C-alpha positions in Angstrom: 9.5 -11.2 25.3 10.0 -13.2 22.1 6.5 -14.7 22.4 5.0 -11.2 22.7 6.8 -10.0 19.6 5.6 -13.0 17.7 2.0 -12.5 18.9 2.0 -8.9 17.9 3.5 -9.7 14.4 0.8 -12.4 13.9 -1.9 -10.0 15.0 -0.7 -7.3 12.6 -0.3 -9.9 9.9 -3.9 -10.8 10.1 -4.9 -7.3 8.9 -1.8 -6.2 7.0 0.1 -8.9 5.1 2.1 -6.5 3.0 3.2 -3.4 4.9 4.7 -1.6 1.9 1.4 -2.1 0.0 -0.6 -0.6 2.9 1.8 2.3 3.4 2.1 3.3 -0.2 -1.7 3.1 -0.7 -2.2 5.2 2.4 0.4 7.8 1.3 -1.3 8.0 -2.2 -4.7 8.5 -0.6 -3.4 11.3 1.7 -1.4 13.0 -1.1 -4.3 13.0 -3.5 -6.8 13.9 -0.8 -4.9 17.0 0.3 -4.2 18.0 -3.4 -7.9 17.9 -4.2 -8.8 19.7 -0.9 -6.3 22.5 -1.5 -7.4 22.9 -5.1 -4.2 21.6 -6.8 -6.2 18.9 -8.5 -9.8 18.6 -9.6 -12.0 15.8 -8.3 -12.0 13.8 -11.5 -8.3 14.1 -12.0 -7.7 13.1 -8.4 -10.0 10.0 -8.8 -8.1 9.0 -12.0 -4.8 9.4 -10.1 -6.1 7.2 -7.3 -7.2 4.5 -9.7 -3.9 4.4 -11.7 -1.8 4.8 -8.6 -3.5 2.0 -6.8 -3.1 -0.3 -9.8 0.6 0.6 -10.1 1.1 0.0 -6.3 -0.7 -3.4 -6.6 1.3 -4.4 -9.7 4.6 -3.6 -7.8 3.5 -5.6 -4.8 2.6 -8.6 -6.9 6.0 -8.4 -8.8 7.8 -8.1 -5.4 5.9 -11.2 -4.0 6.7 -13.2 -7.2 10.4 -12.3 -6.9 10.4 -13.4 -3.3 8.7 -16.7 -4.2 11.1 -17.5 -7.0 14.2 -16.5 -4.9 13.2 -19.0 -2.2 13.1 -21.9 -4.6 
């Protein structure tokens, strides 16, 4: 059973290395998509929010990875 768990983790790791990065980005896309569709945001505002949001999520992910790297030293 342990081998199966390791194999599944490795398979998922090939596509998604940082689960938090993937989940936050997906949540942002869904939230902005529905907001634009329902008319709460305009298309240009939604696009701007996506760009800024993705950059913030990426910056947070890089900072988290750097903290982990320096904590293991």
